[in-house]
C-alpha positions as CSV (number, residue, x, y, z in Angstrom):
1,M,24.6,-60.3,-59.1
2,I,22.6,-57.1,-58.6
3,Q,19.5,-58.9,-57.9
4,N,21.0,-60.9,-55.1
5,V,22.2,-57.9,-53.4
6,L,18.7,-56.2,-53.6
7,V,17.1,-59.4,-52.3
8,L,19.4,-59.4,-49.4
9,L,19.1,-55.7,-48.5
10,I,15.4,-56.2,-48.4
11,F,15.6,-59.2,-46.3
12,I,17.8,-57.2,-43.8
13,L,15.3,-54.3,-43.8
14,A,12.3,-56.6,-43.3
15,V,14.0,-58.4,-40.4
16,G,15.2,-55.2,-38.8
17,Y,11.5,-53.9,-39.0
18,L,10.2,-57.2,-37.4
19,V,12.9,-56.8,-34.5
20,T,12.1,-53.1,-33.8
21,K,8.4,-53.7,-33.8
22,Y,7.9,-57.0,-31.8
23,V,11.1,-57.5,-29.8
24,W,13.3,-54.2,-29.1
25,K,12.0,-50.8,-29.3
26,P,14.8,-48.2,-29.4
27,A,14.2,-44.9,-27.4
28,F,14.3,-42.8,-30.7
29,L,11.5,-44.9,-32.2
30,S,9.2,-44.6,-29.2
31,G,7.7,-41.1,-29.8
32,K,6.6,-40.9,-26.1
33,S,8.4,-39.9,-23.0
34,N,8.8,-42.2,-20.3
35,D,8.0,-39.8,-17.3
36,K,4.7,-39.9,-15.7
37,S,3.8,-36.2,-15.6
38,C,0.8,-34.9,-17.1
39,G,2.1,-31.7,-18.3
40,S,3.1,-28.2,-17.1
41,D,-0.7,-27.4,-15.9
42,N,-0.5,-29.7,-13.0
43,C,-3.9,-31.3,-13.9
44,G,-3.9,-33.7,-10.9
45,C,-3.8,-36.9,-12.9
46,H,-1.5,-38.8,-10.6
């Protein structure tokens, strides 16, 4: 019984990892902001 629960849990974690890696990227996992500014020093990279 415990082995079945562990296998199911690992399977769900693996599917969740693959979905977030290839299909859907949530905002809290991106690590980058979506704005196009180059910082506060106005380097002219537009």
